[in-house]
N, CA, C and O atoms as a Tripos MOL2 file, in Angstrom:
@<TRIPOS>MOLECULE
protein
  236   235    59     0     0
PROTEIN
NO_CHARGES

@<TRIPOS>ATOM
      1 N         -32.0190  -10.3260  -29.6540 N.3       1 MET1
      2 CA        -32.3240  -10.9810  -28.3930 C.3       1 MET1
      3 C         -32.2060   -9.9650  -27.2750 C.2       1 MET1
      4 O         -31.2050   -9.2580  -27.1660 O.2       1 MET1
      5 N         -33.2100   -9.8980  -26.4650 N.am      2 GLU2
      6 CA        -33.2540   -8.9280  -25.3780 C.3       2 GLU2
      7 C         -32.8920   -9.6160  -24.0650 C.2       2 GLU2
      8 O         -33.3630  -10.7170  -23.7800 O.2       2 GLU2
      9 N         -32.0650   -8.9660  -23.2820 N.am      3 THR3
     10 CA        -31.7190   -9.5350  -21.9750 C.3       3 THR3
     11 C         -32.4780   -8.7950  -20.8970 C.2       3 THR3
     12 O         -32.6870   -7.5840  -20.9730 O.2       3 THR3
     13 N         -32.8800   -9.5360  -19.9070 N.am      4 SER4
     14 CA        -33.6230   -8.9110  -18.8160 C.3       4 SER4
     15 C         -32.6530   -8.3820  -17.7770 C.2       4 SER4
     16 O         -31.5200   -8.8550  -17.6810 O.2       4 SER4
     17 N         -33.0880   -7.4150  -17.0070 N.am      5 GLY5
     18 CA        -32.2670   -6.8560  -15.9420 C.3       5 GLY5
     19 C         -31.9420   -7.8880  -14.8900 C.2       5 GLY5
     20 O         -30.8830   -7.8100  -14.2670 O.2       5 GLY5
     21 N         -32.8230   -8.8600  -14.6680 N.am      6 ALA6
     22 CA        -32.5930   -9.8840  -13.6450 C.3       6 ALA6
     23 C         -31.4020  -10.7610  -14.0070 C.2       6 ALA6
     24 O         -30.5900  -11.0890  -13.1420 O.2       6 ALA6
     25 N         -31.2900  -11.1420  -15.2670 N.am      7 SER7
     26 CA        -30.1670  -12.0000  -15.6500 C.3       7 SER7
     27 C         -28.8540  -11.2210  -15.6150 C.2       7 SER7
     28 O         -27.8090  -11.7910  -15.3030 O.2       7 SER7
     29 N         -28.8930   -9.9450  -15.9270 N.am      8 GLU8
     30 CA        -27.6960   -9.1180  -15.8610 C.3       8 GLU8
     31 C         -27.2330   -8.9440  -14.4190 C.2       8 GLU8
     32 O         -26.0320   -8.8730  -14.1620 O.2       8 GLU8
     33 N         -28.1520   -8.8760  -13.4950 N.am      9 ALA9
     34 CA        -27.8130   -8.6790  -12.0890 C.3       9 ALA9
     35 C         -27.0760   -9.8880  -11.5260 C.2       9 ALA9
     36 O         -26.2880   -9.7470  -10.5920 O.2       9 ALA9
     37 N         -27.3210  -11.0710  -12.0790 N.am     10 ARG10
     38 CA        -26.6830  -12.2910  -11.5820 C.3      10 ARG10
     39 C         -25.2420  -12.4420  -12.0650 C.2      10 ARG10
     40 O         -24.4650  -13.1820  -11.4620 O.2      10 ARG10
     41 N         -24.8790  -11.7560  -13.1320 N.am     11 VAL11
     42 CA        -23.5340  -11.8590  -13.6760 C.3      11 VAL11
     43 C         -22.6210  -10.9400  -12.8720 C.2      11 VAL11
     44 O         -22.8470   -9.7330  -12.7830 O.2      11 VAL11
     45 N         -21.5870  -11.5390  -12.2910 N.am     12 GLN12
     46 CA        -20.6590  -10.7560  -11.4820 C.3      12 GLN12
     47 C         -19.5350  -10.2320  -12.3620 C.2      12 GLN12
     48 O         -18.9410  -10.9820  -13.1360 O.2      12 GLN12
     49 N         -19.2540   -8.9630  -12.2400 N.am     13 ASP13
     50 CA        -18.1790   -8.3430  -13.0080 C.3      13 ASP13
     51 C         -16.8370   -8.7760  -12.4330 C.2      13 ASP13
     52 O         -16.5310   -8.4760  -11.2800 O.2      13 ASP13
     53 N         -16.0370   -9.4780  -13.2260 N.am     14 GLN14
     54 CA        -14.7530   -9.9830  -12.7440 C.3      14 GLN14
     55 C         -13.7640   -8.8620  -12.4440 C.2      14 GLN14
     56 O         -12.7740   -9.0860  -11.7470 O.2      14 GLN14
     57 N         -14.0150   -7.6640  -12.9590 N.am     15 PHE15
     58 CA        -13.1210   -6.5340  -12.7220 C.3      15 PHE15
     59 C         -13.5850   -5.6540  -11.5670 C.2      15 PHE15
     60 O         -12.9320   -4.6610  -11.2460 O.2      15 PHE15
     61 N         -14.6960   -6.0040  -10.9470 N.am     16 ASP16
     62 CA        -15.2250   -5.2450   -9.8180 C.3      16 ASP16
     63 C         -14.6150   -5.7880   -8.5300 C.2      16 ASP16
     64 O         -15.2500   -6.5400   -7.7910 O.2      16 ASP16
     65 N         -13.3740   -5.3920   -8.2800 N.am     17 VAL17
     66 CA        -12.6540   -5.8730   -7.1010 C.3      17 VAL17
     67 C         -12.1160   -4.6770   -6.3290 C.2      17 VAL17
     68 O         -11.9010   -3.6010   -6.8870 O.2      17 VAL17
     69 N         -11.9080   -4.8840   -5.0630 N.am     18 SER18
     70 CA        -11.3370   -3.8480   -4.2260 C.3      18 SER18
     71 C          -9.8580   -3.7010   -4.5560 C.2      18 SER18
     72 O          -9.1280   -4.6890   -4.6360 O.2      18 SER18
     73 N          -9.4320   -2.4760   -4.7450 N.am     19 LEU19
     74 CA         -8.0300   -2.2300   -5.0350 C.3      19 LEU19
     75 C          -7.2840   -1.7690   -3.7870 C.2      19 LEU19
     76 O          -6.1400   -1.3230   -3.8700 O.2      19 LEU19
     77 N          -7.9310   -1.8770   -2.6420 N.am     20 GLU20
     78 CA         -7.3080   -1.4600   -1.3950 C.3      20 GLU20
     79 C          -6.8760   -2.6800   -0.6000 C.2      20 GLU20
     80 O          -7.6680   -3.5880   -0.3470 O.2      20 GLU20
     81 N          -5.6360   -2.6870   -0.2200 N.am     21 ASP21
     82 CA         -5.0620   -3.7690    0.5650 C.3      21 ASP21
     83 C          -4.3530   -3.1030    1.7380 C.2      21 ASP21
     84 O          -3.3580   -2.4050    1.5430 O.2      21 ASP21
     85 N          -4.8520   -3.3090    2.9520 N.am     22 ALA22
     86 CA         -4.3280   -2.6210    4.1290 C.3      22 ALA22
     87 C          -2.8440   -2.9090    4.3390 C.2      22 ALA22
     88 O          -2.0840   -1.9960    4.6630 O.2      22 ALA22
     89 N          -2.4230   -4.1480    4.1630 N.am     23 ASP23
     90 CA         -1.0070   -4.4890    4.3370 C.3      23 ASP23
     91 C          -0.1410   -3.7840    3.3000 C.2      23 ASP23
     92 O           0.9230   -3.2550    3.6210 O.2      23 ASP23
     93 N          -0.6030   -3.7830    2.0670 N.am     24 LEU24
     94 CA          0.1480   -3.1210    1.0040 C.3      24 LEU24
     95 C           0.2380   -1.6210    1.2590 C.2      24 LEU24
     96 O           1.2950   -1.0220    1.0600 O.2      24 LEU24
     97 N          -0.8550   -1.0120    1.6940 N.am     25 LEU25
     98 CA         -0.8330    0.4180    1.9900 C.3      25 LEU25
     99 C           0.1590    0.7300    3.1080 C.2      25 LEU25
    100 O           0.8430    1.7520    3.0610 O.2      25 LEU25
    101 N           0.2400   -0.1370    4.1080 N.am     26 GLY26
    102 CA          1.2040    0.0420    5.1880 C.3      26 GLY26
    103 C           2.6300   -0.0250    4.6840 C.2      26 GLY26
    104 O           3.4760    0.7750    5.0820 O.2      26 GLY26
    105 N           2.8960   -0.9840    3.8020 N.am     27 GLU27
    106 CA          4.2350   -1.1180    3.2290 C.3      27 GLU27
    107 C           4.5970    0.0950    2.3770 C.2      27 GLU27
    108 O           5.7350    0.5640    2.4060 O.2      27 GLU27
    109 N           3.6390    0.5940    1.6310 N.am     28 VAL28
    110 CA          3.8800    1.7810    0.8060 C.3      28 VAL28
    111 C           4.1780    2.9820    1.6980 C.2      28 VAL28
    112 O           5.0570    3.7850    1.3860 O.2      28 VAL28
    113 N           3.4570    3.1070    2.7960 N.am     29 GLU29
    114 CA          3.6910    4.2160    3.7240 C.3      29 GLU29
    115 C           5.1000    4.1430    4.3220 C.2      29 GLU29
    116 O           5.7910    5.1580    4.4090 O.2      29 GLU29
    117 N           5.5240    2.9460    4.7340 N.am     30 LEU30
    118 CA          6.8730    2.7860    5.2830 C.3      30 LEU30
    119 C           7.9390    3.1100    4.2380 C.2      30 LEU30
    120 O           8.9140    3.8040    4.5290 O.2      30 LEU30
    121 N           7.7490    2.6070    3.0310 N.am     31 THR31
    122 CA          8.7040    2.8580    1.9540 C.3      31 THR31
    123 C           8.7730    4.3430    1.6310 C.2      31 THR31
    124 O           9.8560    4.8890    1.4210 O.2      31 THR31
    125 N           7.6220    4.9920    1.5930 N.am     32 THR32
    126 CA          7.5740    6.4240    1.3220 C.3      32 THR32
    127 C           8.3160    7.2060    2.3930 C.2      32 THR32
    128 O           9.0550    8.1400    2.0820 O.2      32 THR32
    129 N           8.1250    6.8310    3.6510 N.am     33 SER33
    130 CA          8.8350    7.4990    4.7490 C.3      33 SER33
    131 C          10.3440    7.3600    4.5900 C.2      33 SER33
    132 O          11.0890    8.3170    4.8020 O.2      33 SER33
    133 N          10.7900    6.1680    4.2190 N.am     34 LEU34
    134 CA         12.2250    5.9520    4.0050 C.3      34 LEU34
    135 C          12.7540    6.7850    2.8350 C.2      34 LEU34
    136 O          13.8310    7.3740    2.9260 O.2      34 LEU34
    137 N          12.0100    6.8320    1.7580 N.am     35 ILE35
    138 CA         12.4350    7.5930    0.5800 C.3      35 ILE35
    139 C          12.5420    9.0760    0.9110 C.2      35 ILE35
    140 O          13.5120    9.7310    0.5300 O.2      35 ILE35
    141 N          11.5520    9.6030    1.6170 N.am     36 ILE36
    142 CA         11.5700   11.0210    1.9810 C.3      36 ILE36
    143 C          12.7500   11.3210    2.8970 C.2      36 ILE36
    144 O          13.4780   12.2890    2.6800 O.2      36 ILE36
    145 N          12.9400   10.4920    3.9200 N.am     37 ALA37
    146 CA         14.0530   10.7090    4.8510 C.3      37 ALA37
    147 C          15.3930   10.6280    4.1250 C.2      37 ALA37
    148 O          16.2850   11.4360    4.3820 O.2      37 ALA37
    149 N          15.5390    9.6730    3.2330 N.am     38 ALA38
    150 CA         16.7960    9.5190    2.4990 C.3      38 ALA38
    151 C          17.0420   10.7030    1.5660 C.2      38 ALA38
    152 O          18.1780   11.1510    1.4150 O.2      38 ALA38
    153 N          15.9920   11.2030    0.9490 N.am     39 SER39
    154 CA         16.1600   12.3200    0.0190 C.3      39 SER39
    155 C          16.4750   13.6230    0.7440 C.2      39 SER39
    156 O          17.0760   14.5250    0.1600 O.2      39 SER39
    157 N          16.0790   13.7320    2.0030 N.am     40 GLU40
    158 CA         16.3510   14.9370    2.7850 C.3      40 GLU40
    159 C          17.6960   14.8830    3.4960 C.2      40 GLU40
    160 O          18.1330   15.8880    4.0570 O.2      40 GLU40
    161 N          18.3500   13.7470    3.4830 N.am     41 SER41
    162 CA         19.6070   13.5640    4.2010 C.3      41 SER41
    163 C          20.8000   13.7550    3.2680 C.2      41 SER41
    164 O          20.7830   13.3220    2.1150 O.2      41 SER41
    165 N          21.8270   14.4060    3.7850 N.am     42 GLU42
    166 CA         23.0690   14.5890    3.0250 C.3      42 GLU42
    167 C          23.9270   13.3240    3.0510 C.2      42 GLU42
    168 O          24.7310   13.1010    2.1460 O.2      42 GLU42
    169 N          23.7630   12.5060    4.0740 N.am     43 GLU43
    170 CA         24.5630   11.3020    4.2910 C.3      43 GLU43
    171 C          23.6660   10.0700    4.1900 C.2      43 GLU43
    172 O          22.4460   10.1840    4.0680 O.2      43 GLU43
    173 N          24.2810    8.9030    4.2430 N.am     44 HIS44
    174 CA         23.5060    7.6680    4.3520 C.3      44 HIS44
    175 C          22.7410    7.6970    5.6670 C.2      44 HIS44
    176 O          23.2410    8.2080    6.6680 O.2      44 HIS44
    177 N          21.5430    7.1540    5.6660 N.am     45 LEU45
    178 CA         20.7750    7.1030    6.9090 C.3      45 LEU45
    179 C          21.3870    6.0770    7.8470 C.2      45 LEU45
    180 O          21.6620    4.9490    7.4390 O.2      45 LEU45
    181 N          21.6040    6.4580    9.1010 N.am     46 PRO46
    182 CA         22.0950    5.4820   10.0770 C.3      46 PRO46
    183 C          21.0440    4.3980   10.3190 C.2      46 PRO46
    184 O          19.8450    4.6430   10.1890 O.2      46 PRO46
    185 N          21.4980    3.2240   10.6660 N.am     47 GLN47
    186 CA         20.5890    2.0950   10.8800 C.3      47 GLN47
    187 C          19.5400    2.4080   11.9460 C.2      47 GLN47
    188 O          18.3910    1.9870   11.8120 O.2      47 GLN47
    189 N          19.9120    3.1380   13.0040 N.am     48 ASP48
    190 CA         18.9400    3.4450   14.0570 C.3      48 ASP48
    191 C          17.8250    4.3500   13.5470 C.2      48 ASP48
    192 O          16.6860    4.2360   14.0000 O.2      48 ASP48
    193 N          18.1330    5.2460   12.6110 N.am     49 VAL49
    194 CA         17.1020    6.1010   12.0160 C.3      49 VAL49
    195 C          16.1810    5.2620   11.1290 C.2      49 VAL49
    196 O          14.9610    5.4270   11.1610 O.2      49 VAL49
    197 N          16.7600    4.3790   10.3540 N.am     50 ILE50
    198 CA         15.9580    3.4840    9.5090 C.3      50 ILE50
    199 C          15.0360    2.6320   10.3730 C.2      50 ILE50
    200 O          13.8500    2.4900   10.0750 O.2      50 ILE50
    201 N          15.5870    2.0680   11.4430 N.am     51 ASP51
    202 CA         14.7760    1.2490   12.3540 C.3      51 ASP51
    203 C          13.6290    2.0550   12.9470 C.2      51 ASP51
    204 O          12.5080    1.5580   13.0610 O.2      51 ASP51
    205 N          13.9090    3.3050   13.3260 N.am     52 GLU52
    206 CA         12.8700    4.1630   13.9000 C.3      52 GLU52
    207 C          11.7680    4.4380   12.8780 C.2      52 GLU52
    208 O          10.5830    4.3830   13.2080 O.2      52 GLU52
    209 N          12.1570    4.7330   11.6400 N.am     53 LEU53
    210 CA         11.1770    4.9830   10.5820 C.3      53 LEU53
    211 C          10.3070    3.7570   10.3090 C.2      53 LEU53
    212 O           9.1300    3.8780    9.9670 O.2      53 LEU53
    213 N          10.9040    2.5810   10.4650 N.am     54 LEU54
    214 CA         10.1680    1.3340   10.2300 C.3      54 LEU54
    215 C           9.3880    0.8760   11.4560 C.2      54 LEU54
    216 O           8.6710   -0.1240   11.4050 O.2      54 LEU54
    217 N           9.5290    1.6110   12.5580 N.am     55 GLY55
    218 CA          8.7900    1.2550   13.7680 C.3      55 GLY55
    219 C           9.3990    0.1020   14.5330 C.2      55 GLY55
    220 O           8.7180   -0.5660   15.3120 O.2      55 GLY55
    221 N          10.6890   -0.1320   14.3120 N.am     56 LEU56
    222 CA         11.3730   -1.2180   15.0120 C.3      56 LEU56
    223 C          11.9870   -0.6770   16.2930 C.2      56 LEU56
    224 O          12.5140    0.4360   16.3170 O.2      56 LEU56
    225 N          11.9170   -1.4590   17.3450 N.am     57 SER57
    226 CA         12.5130   -1.0310   18.6100 C.3      57 SER57
    227 C          13.9560   -1.4940   18.6830 C.2      57 SER57
    228 O          14.3470   -2.4410   18.0010 O.2      57 SER57
    229 N          14.7360   -0.8330   19.5010 N.am     58 GLY58
    230 CA         16.1370   -1.1850   19.6520 C.3      58 GLY58
    231 C          16.3620   -2.3360   20.6040 C.2      58 GLY58
    232 O          17.5110   -2.6960   20.8610 O.2      58 GLY58
    233 N          15.3010   -2.9290   21.1390 N.am     59 ASP59
    234 CA         15.4260   -4.0260   22.1120 C.3      59 ASP59
    235 C          15.7700   -5.3240   21.4500 C.2      59 ASP59
    236 O          15.9120   -6.3430   22.1260 O.2      59 ASP59
@<TRIPOS>BOND
     1     1     2 1
     2     2     3 1
     3     3     4 2
     4     3     5 am
     5     5     6 1
     6     6     7 1
     7     7     8 2
     8     7     9 am
     9     9    10 1
    10    10    11 1
    11    11    12 2
    12    11    13 am
    13    13    14 1
    14    14    15 1
    15    15    16 2
    16    15    17 am
    17    17    18 1
    18    18    19 1
    19    19    20 2
    20    19    21 am
    21    21    22 1
    22    22    23 1
    23    23    24 2
    24    23    25 am
    25    25    26 1
    26    26    27 1
    27    27    28 2
    28    27    29 am
    29    29    30 1
    30    30    31 1
    31    31    32 2
    32    31    33 am
    33    33    34 1
    34    34    35 1
    35    35    36 2
    36    35    37 am
    37    37    38 1
    38    38    39 1
    39    39    40 2
    40    39    41 am
    41    41    42 1
    42    42    43 1
    43    43    44 2
    44    43    45 am
    45    45    46 1
    46    46    47 1
    47    47    48 2
    48    47    49 am
    49    49    50 1
    50    50    51 1
    51    51    52 2
    52    51    53 am
    53    53    54 1
    54    54    55 1
    55    55    56 2
    56    55    57 am
    57    57    58 1
    58    58    59 1
    59    59    60 2
    60    59    61 am
    61    61    62 1
    62    62    63 1
    63    63    64 2
    64    63    65 am
    65    65    66 1
    66    66    67 1
    67    67    68 2
    68    67    69 am
    69    69    70 1
    70    70    71 1
    71    71    72 2
    72    71    73 am
    73    73    74 1
    74    74    75 1
    75    75    76 2
    76    75    77 am
    77    77    78 1
    78    78    79 1
    79    79    80 2
    80    79    81 am
    81    81    82 1
    82    82    83 1
    83    83    84 2
    84    83    85 am
    85    85    86 1
    86    86    87 1
    87    87    88 2
    88    87    89 am
    89    89    90 1
    90    90    91 1
    91    91    92 2
    92    91    93 am
    93    93    94 1
    94    94    95 1
    95    95    96 2
    96    95    97 am
    97    97    98 1
    98    98    99 1
    99    99   100 2
   100    99   101 am
   101   101   102 1
   102   102   103 1
   103   103   104 2
   104   103   105 am
   105   105   106 1
   106   106   107 1
   107   107   108 2
   108   107   109 am
   109   109   110 1
   110   110   111 1
   111   111   112 2
   112   111   113 am
   113   113   114 1
   114   114   115 1
   115   115   116 2
   116   115   117 am
   117   117   118 1
   118   118   119 1
   119   119   120 2
   120   119   121 am
   121   121   122 1
   122   122   123 1
   123   123   124 2
   124   123   125 am
   125   125   126 1
   126   126   127 1
   127   127   128 2
   128   127   129 am
   129   129   130 1
   130   130   131 1
   131   131   132 2
   132   131   133 am
   133   133   134 1
   134   134   135 1
   135   135   136 2
   136   135   137 am
   137   137   138 1
   138   138   139 1
   139   139   140 2
   140   139   141 am
   141   141   142 1
   142   142   143 1
   143   143   144 2
   144   143   145 am
   145   145   146 1
   146   146   147 1
   147   147   148 2
   148   147   149 am
   149   149   150 1
   150   150   151 1
   151   151   152 2
   152   151   153 am
   153   153   154 1
   154   154   155 1
   155   155   156 2
   156   155   157 am
   157   157   158 1
   158   158   159 1
   159   159   160 2
   160   159   161 am
   161   161   162 1
   162   162   163 1
   163   163   164 2
   164   163   165 am
   165   165   166 1
   166   166   167 1
   167   167   168 2
   168   167   169 am
   169   169   170 1
   170   170   171 1
   171   171   172 2
   172   171   173 am
   173   173   174 1
   174   174   175 1
   175   175   176 2
   176   175   177 am
   177   177   178 1
   178   178   179 1
   179   179   180 2
   180   179   181 am
   181   181   182 1
   182   182   183 1
   183   183   184 2
   184   183   185 am
   185   185   186 1
   186   186   187 1
   187   187   188 2
   188   187   189 am
   189   189   190 1
   190   190   191 1
   191   191   192 2
   192   191   193 am
   193   193   194 1
   194   194   195 1
   195   195   196 2
   196   195   197 am
   197   197   198 1
   198   198   199 1
   199   199   200 2
   200   199   201 am
   201   201   202 1
   202   202   203 1
   203   203   204 2
   204   203   205 am
   205   205   206 1
   206   206   207 1
   207   207   208 2
   208   207   209 am
   209   209   210 1
   210   210   211 1
   211   211   212 2
   212   211   213 am
   213   213   214 1
   214   214   215 1
   215   215   216 2
   216   215   217 am
   217   217   218 1
   218   218   219 1
   219   219   220 2
   220   219   221 am
   221   221   222 1
   222   222   223 1
   223   223   224 2
   224   223   225 am
   225   225   226 1
   226   226   227 1
   227   227   228 2
   228   227   229 am
   229   229   230 1
   230   230   231 1
   231   231   232 2
   232   231   233 am
   233   233   234 1
   234   234   235 1
   235   235   236 2
@<TRIPOS>SUBSTRUCTURE
     1 MET1         2 RESIDUE 1 A MET
     2 GLU2         6 RESIDUE 1 A GLU
     3 THR3        10 RESIDUE 1 A THR
     4 SER4        14 RESIDUE 1 A SER
     5 GLY5        18 RESIDUE 1 A GLY
     6 ALA6        22 RESIDUE 1 A ALA
     7 SER7        26 RESIDUE 1 A SER
     8 GLU8        30 RESIDUE 1 A GLU
     9 ALA9        34 RESIDUE 1 A ALA
    10 ARG10       38 RESIDUE 1 A ARG
    11 VAL11       42 RESIDUE 1 A VAL
    12 GLN12       46 RESIDUE 1 A GLN
    13 ASP13       50 RESIDUE 1 A ASP
    14 GLN14       54 RESIDUE 1 A GLN
    15 PHE15       58 RESIDUE 1 A PHE
    16 ASP16       62 RESIDUE 1 A ASP
    17 VAL17       66 RESIDUE 1 A VAL
    18 SER18       70 RESIDUE 1 A SER
    19 LEU19       74 RESIDUE 1 A LEU
    20 GLU20       78 RESIDUE 1 A GLU
    21 ASP21       82 RESIDUE 1 A ASP
    22 ALA22       86 RESIDUE 1 A ALA
    23 ASP23       90 RESIDUE 1 A ASP
    24 LEU24       94 RESIDUE 1 A LEU
    25 LEU25       98 RESIDUE 1 A LEU
    26 GLY26      102 RESIDUE 1 A GLY
    27 GLU27      106 RESIDUE 1 A GLU
    28 VAL28      110 RESIDUE 1 A VAL
    29 GLU29      114 RESIDUE 1 A GLU
    30 LEU30      118 RESIDUE 1 A LEU
    31 THR31      122 RESIDUE 1 A THR
    32 THR32      126 RESIDUE 1 A THR
    33 SER33      130 RESIDUE 1 A SER
    34 LEU34      134 RESIDUE 1 A LEU
    35 ILE35      138 RESIDUE 1 A ILE
    36 ILE36      142 RESIDUE 1 A ILE
    37 ALA37      146 RESIDUE 1 A ALA
    38 ALA38      150 RESIDUE 1 A ALA
    39 SER39      154 RESIDUE 1 A SER
    40 GLU40      158 RESIDUE 1 A GLU
    41 SER41      162 RESIDUE 1 A SER
    42 GLU42      166 RESIDUE 1 A GLU
    43 GLU43      170 RESIDUE 1 A GLU
    44 HIS44      174 RESIDUE 1 A HIS
    45 LEU45      178 RESIDUE 1 A LEU
    46 PRO46      182 RESIDUE 1 A PRO
    47 GLN47      186 RESIDUE 1 A GLN
    48 ASP48      190 RESIDUE 1 A ASP
    49 VAL49      194 RESIDUE 1 A VAL
    50 ILE50      198 RESIDUE 1 A ILE
    51 ASP51      202 RESIDUE 1 A ASP
    52 GLU52      206 RESIDUE 1 A GLU
    53 LEU53      210 RESIDUE 1 A LEU
    54 LEU54      214 RESIDUE 1 A LEU
    55 GLY55      218 RESIDUE 1 A GLY
    56 LEU56      222 RESIDUE 1 A LEU
    57 SER57      226 RESIDUE 1 A SER
    58 GLY58      230 RESIDUE 1 A GLY
    59 ASP59      234 RESIDUE 1 A ASP
C-alpha cells in the first residue's frame, strides 16, 4: 500500500514540540548563578548576596 505525500503532511508528529520554555530557562539561569557563586565562596553565601543574585530588592 502506497501512501501519498498529502496524507503524510496531515499527520502531526507528536514529538515535534518546542523544548524551549522561557520561564524554565530563567529559573535555570538563576540556579546556575547561585551554584557558581556558592562554589566560588569559601563561606556560606549571605542572604543579601543570594537576594542580589536572584534579583530581589532589599525593600
